[in-house]
C-alpha positions as CSV (number, residue, x, y, z in Angstrom):
1,M,108.4,96.2,150.8
2,H,105.2,97.8,149.6
3,R,103.0,97.6,152.6
4,L,100.2,99.6,151.0
5,S,100.2,97.9,147.6
6,G,96.7,97.6,146.2
7,K,95.3,100.2,148.6
8,V,93.9,103.7,147.9
9,A,94.5,106.6,150.3
10,I,92.6,109.9,150.3
11,I,94.8,112.7,151.6
12,T,93.6,116.2,152.2
13,G,96.0,119.1,152.6
14,A,98.4,117.4,150.2
15,S,99.9,120.7,148.8
16,A,102.2,121.2,151.8
17,G,103.4,120.1,155.2
18,I,102.2,116.8,156.7
19,G,99.8,116.1,153.9
20,R,102.5,116.4,151.3
21,A,104.9,114.3,153.3
22,T,102.2,111.6,153.9
23,A,101.5,111.5,150.2
24,K,105.2,110.9,149.4
25,L,105.5,108.2,152.1
26,F,102.3,106.4,151.0
27,V,103.2,106.3,147.4
28,A,106.6,105.0,148.3
29,E,104.8,102.2,150.1
30,G,102.8,101.3,147.0
31,A,99.5,103.1,147.6
32,R,97.4,104.9,144.9
33,L,96.4,108.3,146.0
34,V,93.5,110.7,145.8
35,L,94.9,114.1,146.8
36,G,93.0,117.3,147.8
37,A,94.1,120.8,148.9
38,R,93.1,124.4,148.8
39,R,96.2,125.4,146.7
40,Q,96.0,124.0,143.2
41,S,99.6,125.1,142.5
42,G,100.9,122.9,145.4
43,L,99.1,119.9,144.0
44,A,100.5,120.6,140.6
45,E,104.0,120.7,142.0
46,L,103.5,117.4,143.9
47,A,102.1,115.7,140.8
48,A,105.2,117.0,138.8
49,E,107.5,115.6,141.5
50,L,105.8,112.2,141.5
51,Q,105.9,112.1,137.6
52,A,109.6,113.0,137.6
53,A,110.2,110.1,140.0
54,G,108.5,107.8,137.6
55,I,105.3,107.5,139.5
56,G,102.1,107.9,137.4
57,A,100.5,111.1,138.6
58,R,97.7,113.1,137.1
59,N,96.7,116.6,138.3
60,T,93.0,117.0,137.7
61,P,91.2,119.8,139.5
62,Y,87.7,118.8,140.6
63,C,86.6,122.0,142.3
64,E,87.3,125.7,142.0
65,K,87.9,127.8,145.1
66,G,84.8,129.3,146.5
67,V,82.4,126.7,145.0
């Protein structure tokens, strides 16, 4: 069952640890995600994982470190 279908979740710290695990759980429950993290490489890896699983994911940086 997709308990979060039609919902949007904003998750910070999504490149590793609890944030990454939460992102995977929420998307499995049908949520659309807005992800943020300090490590762009980690976000890119997560986006690639979600795309490989057939989940539409787009990795679009919105801010450079230090800005």
